[in-house]
Every structure is written in structure tokens, then in C-alpha cells.
C-alpha positions, 0 to 999 in steps of 0.5 A: 606067454601065449603065441597071441601075446608074442605075435602082438609084441612082435607086430604091434598094431597088427590086430588093430589093423585087422579090426579096422580092415574088418570094420571097413569091409563090413561098412562097405558090405552094408553100403552095397546091400543098402544100395542093392535093396534100394535099386531092387525096390525101385525096380519092383515099383517100376515093374508093378506099375501100370503103364495105362494100357494094362491094368495089371502087370503081365506074368513076366513082370509079376514073376520078376517082382516076386523074384526081386521081393524074395531076394530083398527078403532073404538077403540079410539072412544070406549075408549074416551067418549068425541068422539061421536060415 
């Protein structure tokens, strides 16, 4: 009998609890990423929008837009260890 089987016999349901916890953690991480991406995209739109006085966003706003866009683009790969970066 393997140690894994013995542990399962001594602590029934422990593996199920671990799987449930991991699933909840994964769901929370996915929700956080979705929220972060949504907020970032809204900020990009805000920074890139013309305020009427300037036809093009200034250099500082353009740099912020590029930074946020890079973060949004790279975030899934940074969070998923199975994706080679």
C-alpha cells in the first residue's frame, strides 16, 4: 500500500478539500485578473482620449498607455507557468 493511499485512509476527504481549495484559489485569481484587465483597459481609453485641447495624448500619457497595454498583453503568460514566455 502506498503512502498516498494510507494518507487517504487516515484522512478521508483531505485530497478533496485540497482540490476544492485550489479550485477556489484559481477562481479568485481569474476574477482578479479579469478585474485588473478591465480596469487597465478603461485607464488606457481614458489616457488615450483627447480632452479637446490636445489632439494627441502627450508623451507621458502615451508611455502610460504603452505600459498598461504591455501589462495586459503579458499578464496571462506571467500567471500561467505552462505558457513559455
